[in-house]
PyMOL Python script that loads the backbone (N, CA, C, O; Angstrom):
from pymol import cmd

cmd.read_pdbstr("""\
ATOM      1  N   MET A   1       2.656 -12.919  -9.688  1.00  0.00           N
ATOM      2  CA  MET A   1       2.707 -11.901 -10.311  1.00  0.00           C
ATOM      3  C   MET A   1       4.459 -11.521 -10.040  1.00  0.00           C
ATOM      4  O   MET A   1       4.885 -10.533 -10.639  1.00  0.00           O
ATOM      5  N   GLU A   2       5.361 -12.250  -9.213  1.00  0.00           N
ATOM      6  CA  GLU A   2       6.703 -12.473  -9.463  1.00  0.00           C
ATOM      7  C   GLU A   2       7.316 -12.810 -10.540  1.00  0.00           C
ATOM      8  O   GLU A   2       8.447 -12.363 -10.735  1.00  0.00           O
ATOM      9  N   ASP A   3       6.918 -13.371 -11.150  1.00  0.00           N
ATOM     10  CA  ASP A   3       6.941 -13.515 -13.101  1.00  0.00           C
ATOM     11  C   ASP A   3       6.963 -11.937 -13.771  1.00  0.00           C
ATOM     12  O   ASP A   3       7.781 -11.551 -14.606  1.00  0.00           O
ATOM     13  N   LEU A   4       6.067 -11.287 -13.300  1.00  0.00           N
ATOM     14  CA  LEU A   4       6.029 -10.115 -14.129  1.00  0.00           C
ATOM     15  C   LEU A   4       6.722  -9.201 -13.919  1.00  0.00           C
ATOM     16  O   LEU A   4       7.030  -8.334 -14.736  1.00  0.00           O
ATOM     17  N   TYR A   5       7.220  -9.311 -12.244  1.00  0.00           N
ATOM     18  CA  TYR A   5       8.038  -8.365 -11.848  1.00  0.00           C
ATOM     19  C   TYR A   5       9.545  -9.285 -12.519  1.00  0.00           C
ATOM     20  O   TYR A   5      10.042  -8.460 -13.286  1.00  0.00           O
ATOM     21  N   ASP A   6      10.078 -10.057 -12.541  1.00  0.00           N
ATOM     22  CA  ASP A   6      10.860 -10.629 -13.491  1.00  0.00           C
ATOM     23  C   ASP A   6      11.123  -9.695 -14.527  1.00  0.00           C
ATOM     24  O   ASP A   6      11.955  -8.807 -14.713  1.00  0.00           O
ATOM     25  N   GLU A   7      10.014 -10.240 -15.234  1.00  0.00           N
ATOM     26  CA  GLU A   7       9.621 -10.233 -16.537  1.00  0.00           C
ATOM     27  C   GLU A   7      10.563  -8.559 -16.867  1.00  0.00           C
ATOM     28  O   GLU A   7      11.523  -8.499 -17.635  1.00  0.00           O
ATOM     29  N   PHE A   8       9.984  -7.302 -16.064  1.00  0.00           N
ATOM     30  CA  PHE A   8       9.722  -6.273 -16.253  1.00  0.00           C
ATOM     31  C   PHE A   8      10.756  -4.992 -15.624  1.00  0.00           C
ATOM     32  O   PHE A   8      10.771  -3.773 -15.797  1.00  0.00           O
ATOM     33  N   SER A   9      11.870  -6.261 -14.547  1.00  0.00           N
ATOM     34  CA  SER A   9      12.475  -5.037 -14.292  1.00  0.00           C
ATOM     35  C   SER A   9      13.317  -6.079 -14.158  1.00  0.00           C
ATOM     36  O   SER A   9      12.972  -7.223 -14.454  1.00  0.00           O
ATOM     37  N   ASN A  10      15.202  -5.599 -13.429  1.00  0.00           N
ATOM     38  CA  ASN A  10      16.180  -6.096 -13.023  1.00  0.00           C
ATOM     39  C   ASN A  10      16.584  -5.778 -11.930  1.00  0.00           C
ATOM     40  O   ASN A  10      17.799  -5.794 -11.732  1.00  0.00           O
ATOM     41  N   GLU A  11      15.933  -5.501 -11.181  1.00  0.00           N
ATOM     42  CA  GLU A  11      15.838  -5.261  -9.494  1.00  0.00           C
ATOM     43  C   GLU A  11      15.672  -6.148  -8.197  1.00  0.00           C
ATOM     44  O   GLU A  11      14.518  -6.059  -7.776  1.00  0.00           O
ATOM     45  N   GLU A  12      16.257  -6.754  -7.639  1.00  0.00           N
ATOM     46  CA  GLU A  12      15.936  -7.698  -6.827  1.00  0.00           C
ATOM     47  C   GLU A  12      14.370  -7.459  -5.738  1.00  0.00           C
ATOM     48  O   GLU A  12      14.129  -6.340  -5.284  1.00  0.00           O
ATOM     49  N   ILE A  13      13.768  -8.238  -5.549  1.00  0.00           N
ATOM     50  CA  ILE A  13      12.111  -7.939  -4.870  1.00  0.00           C
ATOM     51  C   ILE A  13      12.781  -7.630  -3.934  1.00  0.00           C
ATOM     52  O   ILE A  13      13.834  -8.222  -3.697  1.00  0.00           O
ATOM     53  N   ASP A  14      12.307  -6.582  -3.145  1.00  0.00           N
ATOM     54  CA  ASP A  14      12.741  -5.589  -1.706  1.00  0.00           C
ATOM     55  C   ASP A  14      12.040  -6.536  -0.853  1.00  0.00           C
ATOM     56  O   ASP A  14      10.818  -6.681  -0.889  1.00  0.00           O
ATOM     57  N   GLU A  15      12.629  -7.021  -0.274  1.00  0.00           N
ATOM     58  CA  GLU A  15      12.209  -7.803   0.907  1.00  0.00           C
ATOM     59  C   GLU A  15      12.426  -7.256   2.186  1.00  0.00           C
ATOM     60  O   GLU A  15      13.497  -6.827   2.615  1.00  0.00           O
ATOM     61  N   THR A  16      10.808  -7.319   3.059  1.00  0.00           N
ATOM     62  CA  THR A  16      11.071  -6.325   4.881  1.00  0.00           C
ATOM     63  C   THR A  16      12.116  -7.097   5.833  1.00  0.00           C
ATOM     64  O   THR A  16      12.042  -8.269   6.203  1.00  0.00           O
ATOM     65  N   SER A  17      13.035  -6.216   6.114  1.00  0.00           N
ATOM     66  CA  SER A  17      13.744  -7.044   7.170  1.00  0.00           C
ATOM     67  C   SER A  17      13.034  -7.263   8.120  1.00  0.00           C
ATOM     68  O   SER A  17      11.804  -7.216   8.129  1.00  0.00           O
ATOM     69  N   LYS A  18      13.883  -7.572   9.171  1.00  0.00           N
ATOM     70  CA  LYS A  18      13.094  -7.768  10.536  1.00  0.00           C
ATOM     71  C   LYS A  18      13.249  -7.616  11.324  1.00  0.00           C
ATOM     72  O   LYS A  18      12.919  -8.277  12.309  1.00  0.00           O
ATOM     73  N   MET A  19      14.143  -6.158  11.221  1.00  0.00           N
ATOM     74  CA  MET A  19      14.166  -4.975  11.862  1.00  0.00           C
ATOM     75  C   MET A  19      13.318  -4.018  11.634  1.00  0.00           C
ATOM     76  O   MET A  19      13.195  -3.244  12.583  1.00  0.00           O
ATOM     77  N   GLU A  20      12.628  -3.769  10.627  1.00  0.00           N
ATOM     78  CA  GLU A  20      11.218  -3.045   9.492  1.00  0.00           C
ATOM     79  C   GLU A  20      10.474  -3.491   9.861  1.00  0.00           C
ATOM     80  O   GLU A  20       9.665  -2.744  10.411  1.00  0.00           O
ATOM     81  N   LYS A  21      10.082  -5.318   9.862  1.00  0.00           N
ATOM     82  CA  LYS A  21       8.678  -5.465  10.625  1.00  0.00           C
ATOM     83  C   LYS A  21       8.829  -5.422  12.491  1.00  0.00           C
ATOM     84  O   LYS A  21       7.790  -5.648  13.110  1.00  0.00           O
ATOM     85  N   THR A  22       9.800  -5.204  13.103  1.00  0.00           N
ATOM     86  CA  THR A  22       9.830  -5.092  14.565  1.00  0.00           C
ATOM     87  C   THR A  22       9.332  -3.540  14.539  1.00  0.00           C
ATOM     88  O   THR A  22       8.275  -3.477  15.166  1.00  0.00           O
ATOM     89  N   MET A  23       9.580  -2.731  14.217  1.00  0.00           N
ATOM     90  CA  MET A  23       9.936  -1.677  14.116  1.00  0.00           C
ATOM     91  C   MET A  23       8.087  -0.798  13.721  1.00  0.00           C
ATOM     92  O   MET A  23       7.559   0.233  14.138  1.00  0.00           O
ATOM     93  N   THR A  24       7.575  -2.062  12.587  1.00  0.00           N
ATOM     94  CA  THR A  24       6.829  -1.744  11.646  1.00  0.00           C
ATOM     95  C   THR A  24       5.733  -1.820  13.669  1.00  0.00           C
ATOM     96  O   THR A  24       5.198  -1.030  14.448  1.00  0.00           O
ATOM     97  N   TRP A  25       5.906  -2.778  13.593  1.00  0.00           N
ATOM     98  CA  TRP A  25       4.759  -3.814  15.201  1.00  0.00           C
ATOM     99  C   TRP A  25       4.734  -2.466  15.861  1.00  0.00           C
ATOM    100  O   TRP A  25       3.794  -1.673  15.828  1.00  0.00           O
ATOM    101  N   TYR A  26       5.967  -2.298  16.506  1.00  0.00           N
ATOM    102  CA  TYR A  26       6.260  -1.007  17.470  1.00  0.00           C
ATOM    103  C   TYR A  26       5.258  -0.305  17.942  1.00  0.00           C
ATOM    104  O   TYR A  26       4.490  -0.167  18.894  1.00  0.00           O
ATOM    105  N   GLY A  27       5.822   0.417  16.027  1.00  0.00           N
ATOM    106  CA  GLY A  27       4.958   1.941  16.025  1.00  0.00           C
ATOM    107  C   GLY A  27       3.673   1.995  15.608  1.00  0.00           C
ATOM    108  O   GLY A  27       3.150   3.103  15.497  1.00  0.00           O
ATOM    109  N   ILE A  28       2.799   0.597  15.246  1.00  0.00           N
ATOM    110  CA  ILE A  28       1.353   0.459  15.925  1.00  0.00           C
ATOM    111  C   ILE A  28       0.808   0.189  16.800  1.00  0.00           C
ATOM    112  O   ILE A  28      -0.419   0.161  16.888  1.00  0.00           O
ATOM    113  N   ASN A  29       1.612  -0.082  17.672  1.00  0.00           N
ATOM    114  CA  ASN A  29       1.262  -0.565  19.603  1.00  0.00           C
ATOM    115  C   ASN A  29       1.085   0.812  20.131  1.00  0.00           C
ATOM    116  O   ASN A  29       0.178   1.233  20.850  1.00  0.00           O
ATOM    117  N   MET A  30       2.226   1.503  19.592  1.00  0.00           N
ATOM    118  CA  MET A  30       2.966   2.702  20.423  1.00  0.00           C
ATOM    119  C   MET A  30       1.302   4.014  19.960  1.00  0.00           C
ATOM    120  O   MET A  30       0.990   4.994  20.635  1.00  0.00           O
ATOM    121  N   ARG A  31       0.526   3.486  18.559  1.00  0.00           N
ATOM    122  CA  ARG A  31      -0.277   4.670  18.168  1.00  0.00           C
ATOM    123  C   ARG A  31      -2.039   4.613  18.725  1.00  0.00           C
ATOM    124  O   ARG A  31      -3.085   5.242  18.884  1.00  0.00           O
ATOM    125  N   THR A  32      -1.107   2.897  18.882  1.00  0.00           N
ATOM    126  CA  THR A  32      -2.614   2.184  19.499  1.00  0.00           C
ATOM    127  C   THR A  32      -2.898   2.540  21.066  1.00  0.00           C
ATOM    128  O   THR A  32      -4.003   2.778  21.554  1.00  0.00           O
ATOM    129  N   MET A  33      -1.262   2.514  21.942  1.00  0.00           N
ATOM    130  CA  MET A  33      -1.381   2.042  23.280  1.00  0.00           C
ATOM    131  C   MET A  33      -3.153   2.748  23.953  1.00  0.00           C
ATOM    132  O   MET A  33      -4.045   2.131  24.536  1.00  0.00           O
ATOM    133  N   MET A  34      -3.094   3.991  23.611  1.00  0.00           N
ATOM    134  CA  MET A  34      -3.973   4.754  24.345  1.00  0.00           C
ATOM    135  C   MET A  34      -5.263   5.021  23.586  1.00  0.00           C
ATOM    136  O   MET A  34      -6.059   5.675  24.260  1.00  0.00           O
ATOM    137  N   ASP A  35      -5.719   4.673  22.283  1.00  0.00           N
ATOM    138  CA  ASP A  35      -6.510   4.375  22.094  1.00  0.00           C
ATOM    139  C   ASP A  35      -7.122   3.792  21.190  1.00  0.00           C
ATOM    140  O   ASP A  35      -7.524   4.555  20.312  1.00  0.00           O
ATOM    141  N   ASP A  36      -7.457   2.281  20.993  1.00  0.00           N
ATOM    142  CA  ASP A  36      -7.613   0.626  21.056  1.00  0.00           C
ATOM    143  C   ASP A  36      -8.612   0.805  19.496  1.00  0.00           C
ATOM    144  O   ASP A  36      -8.365   0.074  18.537  1.00  0.00           O
ATOM    145  N   SER A  37      -9.591   1.734  19.447  1.00  0.00           N
ATOM    146  CA  SER A  37     -10.714   1.906  19.188  1.00  0.00           C
ATOM    147  C   SER A  37     -10.790   1.753  17.558  1.00  0.00           C
ATOM    148  O   SER A  37      -9.933   2.223  16.811  1.00  0.00           O
ATOM    149  N   THR A  38     -12.192   0.868  17.021  1.00  0.00           N
ATOM    150  CA  THR A  38     -11.796   0.519  15.651  1.00  0.00           C
ATOM    151  C   THR A  38     -11.761   1.510  14.994  1.00  0.00           C
ATOM    152  O   THR A  38     -10.860   1.474  14.156  1.00  0.00           O
ATOM    153  N   SER A  39     -12.467   2.581  14.992  1.00  0.00           N
ATOM    154  CA  SER A  39     -12.030   3.932  14.746  1.00  0.00           C
ATOM    155  C   SER A  39     -10.698   4.211  14.295  1.00  0.00           C
ATOM    156  O   SER A  39     -10.581   4.520  13.109  1.00  0.00           O
ATOM    157  N   LYS A  40      -9.447   4.153  15.168  1.00  0.00           N
ATOM    158  CA  LYS A  40      -7.543   4.392  15.458  1.00  0.00           C
ATOM    159  C   LYS A  40      -7.339   3.366  14.613  1.00  0.00           C
ATOM    160  O   LYS A  40      -6.857   3.860  13.595  1.00  0.00           O
ATOM    161  N   TYR A  41      -7.508   1.547  14.420  1.00  0.00           N
ATOM    162  CA  TYR A  41      -7.493   0.894  13.542  1.00  0.00           C
ATOM    163  C   TYR A  41      -7.436   1.789  12.116  1.00  0.00           C
ATOM    164  O   TYR A  41      -6.461   2.242  11.515  1.00  0.00           O
ATOM    165  N   ALA A  42      -8.986   1.864  11.795  1.00  0.00           N
ATOM    166  CA  ALA A  42      -9.387   1.929  10.357  1.00  0.00           C
ATOM    167  C   ALA A  42      -8.550   3.402   9.887  1.00  0.00           C
ATOM    168  O   ALA A  42      -8.320   3.658   8.705  1.00  0.00           O
ATOM    169  N   GLU A  43      -8.158   4.281  11.001  1.00  0.00           N
ATOM    170  CA  GLU A  43      -7.322   5.290  10.788  1.00  0.00           C
ATOM    171  C   GLU A  43      -6.004   5.180  10.254  1.00  0.00           C
ATOM    172  O   GLU A  43      -5.550   5.976   9.432  1.00  0.00           O
ATOM    173  N   LEU A  44      -5.312   4.083  10.768  1.00  0.00           N
ATOM    174  CA  LEU A  44      -4.075   3.757  10.548  1.00  0.00           C
ATOM    175  C   LEU A  44      -3.922   2.834   8.997  1.00  0.00           C
ATOM    176  O   LEU A  44      -2.895   2.967   8.332  1.00  0.00           O
ATOM    177  N   ILE A  45      -4.623   2.260   8.708  1.00  0.00           N
ATOM    178  CA  ILE A  45      -5.127   1.532   7.711  1.00  0.00           C
ATOM    179  C   ILE A  45      -5.315   2.653   6.516  1.00  0.00           C
ATOM    180  O   ILE A  45      -4.601   2.721   5.516  1.00  0.00           O
ATOM    181  N   LEU A  46      -6.294   3.414   6.791  1.00  0.00           N
ATOM    182  CA  LEU A  46      -6.911   4.428   5.525  1.00  0.00           C
ATOM    183  C   LEU A  46      -5.395   5.467   5.272  1.00  0.00           C
ATOM    184  O   LEU A  46      -5.239   6.080   4.215  1.00  0.00           O
ATOM    185  N   GLN A  47      -4.572   5.513   6.191  1.00  0.00           N
ATOM    186  CA  GLN A  47      -3.069   6.249   6.084  1.00  0.00           C
ATOM    187  C   GLN A  47      -2.502   5.516   4.978  1.00  0.00           C
ATOM    188  O   GLN A  47      -2.327   5.965   3.845  1.00  0.00           O
ATOM    189  N   GLY A  48      -2.200   4.236   5.431  1.00  0.00           N
ATOM    190  CA  GLY A  48      -1.208   3.126   3.924  1.00  0.00           C
ATOM    191  C   GLY A  48      -2.022   3.069   3.236  1.00  0.00           C
ATOM    192  O   GLY A  48      -1.610   3.718   2.274  1.00  0.00           O
ATOM    193  N   ALA A  49      -3.404   2.577   2.907  1.00  0.00           N
ATOM    194  CA  ALA A  49      -3.888   2.839   1.462  1.00  0.00           C
ATOM    195  C   ALA A  49      -3.523   3.999   1.010  1.00  0.00           C
ATOM    196  O   ALA A  49      -3.069   4.149  -0.125  1.00  0.00           O
ATOM    197  N   ASN A  50      -3.747   5.312   2.182  1.00  0.00           N
ATOM    198  CA  ASN A  50      -3.538   6.708   0.759  1.00  0.00           C
ATOM    199  C   ASN A  50      -2.176   6.596   0.231  1.00  0.00           C
ATOM    200  O   ASN A  50      -1.966   7.054  -0.892  1.00  0.00           O
ATOM    201  N   MET A  51      -1.263   6.072   0.861  1.00  0.00           N
ATOM    202  CA  MET A  51       0.468   5.982   0.590  1.00  0.00           C
ATOM    203  C   MET A  51       0.031   4.660  -1.075  1.00  0.00           C
ATOM    204  O   MET A  51       0.284   4.587  -2.277  1.00  0.00           O
ATOM    205  N   GLY A  52      -0.256   4.370  -0.674  1.00  0.00           N
ATOM    206  CA  GLY A  52      -0.279   3.322  -1.758  1.00  0.00           C
ATOM    207  C   GLY A  52      -1.323   3.600  -3.326  1.00  0.00           C
ATOM    208  O   GLY A  52      -1.425   2.965  -4.375  1.00  0.00           O
ATOM    209  N   ILE A  53      -1.950   4.843  -2.810  1.00  0.00           N
ATOM    210  CA  ILE A  53      -3.452   5.377  -4.281  1.00  0.00           C
ATOM    211  C   ILE A  53      -2.279   6.376  -3.972  1.00  0.00           C
ATOM    212  O   ILE A  53      -1.687   5.990  -4.980  1.00  0.00           O
ATOM    213  N   ILE A  54      -1.468   7.275  -3.487  1.00  0.00           N
ATOM    214  CA  ILE A  54      -0.599   8.151  -3.964  1.00  0.00           C
ATOM    215  C   ILE A  54       0.529   8.017  -4.803  1.00  0.00           C
ATOM    216  O   ILE A  54       1.028   8.837  -5.574  1.00  0.00           O
ATOM    217  N   GLU A  55       0.883   6.760  -4.514  1.00  0.00           N
ATOM    218  CA  GLU A  55       2.064   6.097  -5.329  1.00  0.00           C
ATOM    219  C   GLU A  55       2.413   5.155  -6.277  1.00  0.00           C
ATOM    220  O   GLU A  55       3.489   4.759  -6.725  1.00  0.00           O
ATOM    221  N   GLY A  56       1.055   4.845  -6.511  1.00  0.00           N
ATOM    222  CA  GLY A  56       0.699   3.979  -8.199  1.00  0.00           C
ATOM    223  C   GLY A  56      -0.158   5.019  -8.654  1.00  0.00           C
ATOM    224  O   GLY A  56      -0.543   4.753  -9.792  1.00  0.00           O
ATOM    225  N   ARG A  57      -0.584   6.028  -8.255  1.00  0.00           N
ATOM    226  CA  ARG A  57      -1.391   7.401  -9.749  1.00  0.00           C
ATOM    227  C   ARG A  57       0.308   7.948  -9.880  1.00  0.00           C
ATOM    228  O   ARG A  57       0.702   7.997 -11.046  1.00  0.00           O
ATOM    229  N   ARG A  58       1.015   8.231  -9.138  1.00  0.00           N
ATOM    230  CA  ARG A  58       2.152   8.685  -9.192  1.00  0.00           C
ATOM    231  C   ARG A  58       2.988   7.798 -10.500  1.00  0.00           C
ATOM    232  O   ARG A  58       3.604   8.650 -11.139  1.00  0.00           O
ATOM    233  N   LEU A  59       3.141   6.881 -10.902  1.00  0.00           N
ATOM    234  CA  LEU A  59       3.384   5.704 -11.057  1.00  0.00           C
ATOM    235  C   LEU A  59       3.088   5.823 -12.347  1.00  0.00           C
ATOM    236  O   LEU A  59       4.018   6.079 -13.112  1.00  0.00           O
ATOM    237  N   LEU A  60       1.743   5.667 -12.879  1.00  0.00           N
ATOM    238  CA  LEU A  60       1.338   5.613 -13.723  1.00  0.00           C
ATOM    239  C   LEU A  60       0.762   6.629 -14.143  1.00  0.00           C
ATOM    240  O   LEU A  60      -0.097   6.417 -14.999  1.00  0.00           O
ATOM    241  N   ASN A  61       1.017   8.177 -13.689  1.00  0.00           N
ATOM    242  CA  ASN A  61       1.290   9.305 -14.380  1.00  0.00           C
ATOM    243  C   ASN A  61       2.472   9.964 -15.104  1.00  0.00           C
ATOM    244  O   ASN A  61       2.619  10.800 -15.995  1.00  0.00           O
ATOM    245  N   HIS A  62       3.235   9.217 -14.325  1.00  0.00           N
ATOM    246  CA  HIS A  62       4.912   9.917 -14.648  1.00  0.00           C
ATOM    247  C   HIS A  62       5.704   8.199 -15.483  1.00  0.00           C
ATOM    248  O   HIS A  62       6.921   8.018 -15.506  1.00  0.00           O
ATOM    249  N   ASN A  63       4.967   7.460 -15.903  1.00  0.00           N
ATOM    250  CA  ASN A  63       5.355   6.589 -16.834  1.00  0.00           C
ATOM    251  C   ASN A  63       4.388   6.550 -17.876  1.00  0.00           C
ATOM    252  O   ASN A  63       3.422   5.853 -17.564  1.00  0.00           O
ATOM    253  N   LYS A  64       4.336   6.916 -18.689  1.00  0.00           N
ATOM    254  CA  LYS A  64       3.181   6.657 -19.542  1.00  0.00           C
ATOM    255  C   LYS A  64       3.302   5.598 -20.421  1.00  0.00           C
ATOM    256  O   LYS A  64       2.247   5.262 -20.958  1.00  0.00           O
ATOM    257  N   GLU A  65       4.744   4.700 -20.852  1.00  0.00           N
ATOM    258  CA  GLU A  65       5.227   3.976 -21.746  1.00  0.00           C
ATOM    259  C   GLU A  65       5.593   2.878 -20.871  1.00  0.00           C
ATOM    260  O   GLU A  65       6.739   2.458 -21.033  1.00  0.00           O
ATOM    261  N   ILE A  66       4.827   2.268 -19.906  1.00  0.00           N
ATOM    262  CA  ILE A  66       4.965   1.232 -18.922  1.00  0.00           C
ATOM    263  C   ILE A  66       4.001   0.492 -19.980  1.00  0.00           C
ATOM    264  O   ILE A  66       3.079   0.681 -20.773  1.00  0.00           O
ATOM    265  N   ASP A  67       4.805  -0.421 -19.472  1.00  0.00           N
ATOM    266  CA  ASP A  67       4.330  -2.021 -20.348  1.00  0.00           C
ATOM    267  C   ASP A  67       2.416  -1.843 -19.320  1.00  0.00           C
ATOM    268  O   ASP A  67       1.919  -1.543 -18.235  1.00  0.00           O
ATOM    269  N   SER A  68       1.968  -2.462 -21.209  1.00  0.00           N
ATOM    270  CA  SER A  68      -0.120  -2.496 -20.672  1.00  0.00           C
ATOM    271  C   SER A  68       0.164  -2.855 -19.514  1.00  0.00           C
ATOM    272  O   SER A  68       0.160  -2.106 -18.537  1.00  0.00           O
ATOM    273  N   GLU A  69       0.679  -5.078 -19.508  1.00  0.00           N
ATOM    274  CA  GLU A  69       0.731  -6.000 -17.975  1.00  0.00           C
ATOM    275  C   GLU A  69       0.710  -5.147 -16.870  1.00  0.00           C
ATOM    276  O   GLU A  69      -0.356  -5.129 -16.254  1.00  0.00           O
ATOM    277  N   VAL A  70       1.839  -4.255 -16.357  1.00  0.00           N
ATOM    278  CA  VAL A  70       2.524  -3.155 -15.794  1.00  0.00           C
ATOM    279  C   VAL A  70       1.184  -2.270 -15.085  1.00  0.00           C
ATOM    280  O   VAL A  70       0.903  -2.164 -13.892  1.00  0.00           O
ATOM    281  N   ASN A  71       0.479  -1.684 -16.300  1.00  0.00           N
ATOM    282  CA  ASN A  71       0.124  -1.084 -15.782  1.00  0.00           C
ATOM    283  C   ASN A  71      -1.519  -1.242 -15.696  1.00  0.00           C
ATOM    284  O   ASN A  71      -2.122  -0.363 -15.081  1.00  0.00           O
ATOM    285  N   LYS A  72      -2.181  -2.199 -16.218  1.00  0.00           N
ATOM    286  CA  LYS A  72      -3.340  -3.046 -15.726  1.00  0.00           C
ATOM    287  C   LYS A  72      -3.056  -3.284 -13.995  1.00  0.00           C
ATOM    288  O   LYS A  72      -3.946  -2.887 -13.243  1.00  0.00           O
ATOM    289  N   VAL A  73      -1.886  -3.892 -13.423  1.00  0.00           N
ATOM    290  CA  VAL A  73      -2.481  -4.519 -12.089  1.00  0.00           C
ATOM    291  C   VAL A  73      -1.709  -3.011 -11.292  1.00  0.00           C
ATOM    292  O   VAL A  73      -2.098  -2.706 -10.165  1.00  0.00           O
ATOM    293  N   VAL A  74      -0.601  -2.140 -12.007  1.00  0.00           N
ATOM    294  CA  VAL A  74      -0.653  -0.881 -11.035  1.00  0.00           C
ATOM    295  C   VAL A  74      -2.113  -0.146 -11.144  1.00  0.00           C
ATOM    296  O   VAL A  74      -2.539   0.575 -10.241  1.00  0.00           O
ATOM    297  N   ASP A  75      -2.612  -0.331 -11.985  1.00  0.00           N
ATOM    298  CA  ASP A  75      -3.989   0.819 -11.794  1.00  0.00           C
ATOM    299  C   ASP A  75      -5.535  -0.429 -11.116  1.00  0.00           C
ATOM    300  O   ASP A  75      -6.647  -0.061 -10.737  1.00  0.00           O
ATOM    301  N   GLU A  76      -4.929  -2.030 -11.200  1.00  0.00           N
ATOM    302  CA  GLU A  76      -6.348  -2.980  -9.917  1.00  0.00           C
ATOM    303  C   GLU A  76      -6.285  -2.756  -9.258  1.00  0.00           C
ATOM    304  O   GLU A  76      -7.317  -2.762  -8.586  1.00  0.00           O
ATOM    305  N   PHE A  77      -4.783  -2.194  -8.506  1.00  0.00           N
ATOM    306  CA  PHE A  77      -3.929  -2.636  -6.878  1.00  0.00           C
ATOM    307  C   PHE A  77      -4.311  -0.793  -6.577  1.00  0.00           C
ATOM    308  O   PHE A  77      -4.475  -0.567  -5.378  1.00  0.00           O
ATOM    309  N   VAL A  78      -4.444   0.347  -7.412  1.00  0.00           N
ATOM    310  CA  VAL A  78      -4.509   1.507  -6.755  1.00  0.00           C
ATOM    311  C   VAL A  78      -6.227   1.918  -6.794  1.00  0.00           C
ATOM    312  O   VAL A  78      -6.638   2.972  -6.308  1.00  0.00           O
ATOM    313  N   LYS A  79      -7.007   1.037  -7.365  1.00  0.00           N
ATOM    314  CA  LYS A  79      -8.758   0.726  -7.054  1.00  0.00           C
ATOM    315  C   LYS A  79      -8.912   0.008  -5.919  1.00  0.00           C
ATOM    316  O   LYS A  79      -9.777   0.326  -5.103  1.00  0.00           O
ATOM    317  N   MET A  80      -8.346  -0.721  -5.787  1.00  0.00           N
ATOM    318  CA  MET A  80      -8.831  -1.779  -4.878  1.00  0.00           C
ATOM    319  C   MET A  80      -7.608  -1.104  -3.590  1.00  0.00           C
ATOM    320  O   MET A  80      -7.702  -1.841  -2.608  1.00  0.00           O
ATOM    321  N   GLN A  81      -6.894  -0.344  -3.417  1.00  0.00           N
ATOM    322  CA  GLN A  81      -6.357   0.903  -2.482  1.00  0.00           C
ATOM    323  C   GLN A  81      -8.044   2.228  -2.183  1.00  0.00           C
ATOM    324  O   GLN A  81      -8.404   2.813  -1.161  1.00  0.00           O
ATOM    325  N   GLU A  82      -8.705   2.216  -3.754  1.00  0.00           N
ATOM    326  CA  GLU A  82      -9.889   3.477  -3.211  1.00  0.00           C
ATOM    327  C   GLU A  82     -10.876   3.035  -3.072  1.00  0.00           C
ATOM    328  O   GLU A  82     -11.724   3.918  -2.946  1.00  0.00           O
ATOM    329  N   LYS A  83     -11.340   1.880  -3.011  1.00  0.00           N
ATOM    330  CA  LYS A  83     -12.785   1.084  -3.126  1.00  0.00           C
ATOM    331  C   LYS A  83     -11.779   0.972  -1.032  1.00  0.00           C
ATOM    332  O   LYS A  83     -11.919   1.726  -0.069  1.00  0.00           O
ATOM    333  N   MET A  84     -11.283   0.256  -1.126  1.00  0.00           N
ATOM    334  CA  MET A  84     -11.284  -0.126   0.541  1.00  0.00           C
ATOM    335  C   MET A  84     -11.155   1.257   1.609  1.00  0.00           C
ATOM    336  O   MET A  84     -11.694   1.278   2.716  1.00  0.00           O
ATOM    337  N   VAL A  85     -10.315   2.419   1.029  1.00  0.00           N
ATOM    338  CA  VAL A  85     -10.454   3.778   1.606  1.00  0.00           C
ATOM    339  C   VAL A  85     -11.834   3.949   1.663  1.00  0.00           C
ATOM    340  O   VAL A  85     -12.237   4.754   2.503  1.00  0.00           O
ATOM    341  N   GLU A  86     -12.624   3.399   0.988  1.00  0.00           N
ATOM    342  CA  GLU A  86     -14.596   4.083   1.400  1.00  0.00           C
ATOM    343  C   GLU A  86     -14.928   2.890   2.377  1.00  0.00           C
ATOM    344  O   GLU A  86     -15.582   3.076   3.404  1.00  0.00           O
ATOM    345  N   GLU A  87     -14.516   1.844   2.060  1.00  0.00           N
ATOM    346  CA  GLU A  87     -15.222   0.814   2.814  1.00  0.00           C
ATOM    347  C   GLU A  87     -14.425   1.117   4.742  1.00  0.00           C
ATOM    348  O   GLU A  87     -14.682   0.573   5.815  1.00  0.00           O
ATOM    349  N   LEU A  88     -13.755   1.869   4.474  1.00  0.00           N
ATOM    350  CA  LEU A  88     -13.078   2.309   5.976  1.00  0.00           C
ATOM    351  C   LEU A  88     -14.315   3.855   6.445  1.00  0.00           C
ATOM    352  O   LEU A  88     -15.187   3.875   7.313  1.00  0.00           O
ATOM    353  N   LYS A  89     -14.101   4.416   5.948  1.00  0.00           N
ATOM    354  CA  LYS A  89     -14.524   5.851   6.292  1.00  0.00           C
ATOM    355  C   LYS A  89     -15.845   5.318   7.871  1.00  0.00           C
ATOM    356  O   LYS A  89     -15.926   5.593   9.068  1.00  0.00           O
ATOM    357  N   GLU A  90     -16.668   4.421   6.828  1.00  0.00           N
ATOM    358  CA  GLU A  90     -18.167   3.678   8.447  1.00  0.00           C
ATOM    359  C   GLU A  90     -16.974   3.857   9.257  1.00  0.00           C
ATOM    360  O   GLU A  90     -17.205   4.761  10.060  1.00  0.00           O
ATOM    361  N   TYR A  91     -15.568   3.301   9.428  1.00  0.00           N
ATOM    362  CA  TYR A  91     -15.619   3.318  10.414  1.00  0.00           C
ATOM    363  C   TYR A  91     -14.493   4.154  11.317  1.00  0.00           C
ATOM    364  O   TYR A  91     -13.802   3.652  12.203  1.00  0.00           O
ATOM    365  N   LEU A  92     -14.473   5.315  10.956  1.00  0.00           N
ATOM    366  CA  LEU A  92     -13.856   6.585  11.470  1.00  0.00           C
ATOM    367  C   LEU A  92     -15.136   7.292  12.551  1.00  0.00           C
ATOM    368  O   LEU A  92     -14.931   8.356  13.135  1.00  0.00           O
TER     369      LEU A  92
END
""", "prot")
cmd.dss("prot")
cmd.show_as("cartoon", "prot")
cmd.util.cbc("prot")
cmd.orient("prot")
């Protein structure tokens, strides 16, 4: 995957900083402190998956001249996220 990124982008791969990871960890803990049910965790995962779906669809819809390999990777990612959303609904 990194080779594909290097081939089609002249930007560095964004690395998540330790501060961002810490803030995410605390955010999840704060949101689950009062409710650590399976339903709450499913909700949080669904929110993240929906953000991925939206961004992926946006990339596909607004970049019609995108390379076919990149298009395939993004499309597979979006489909994977959509499948996960459907599977997680039963846990809400």
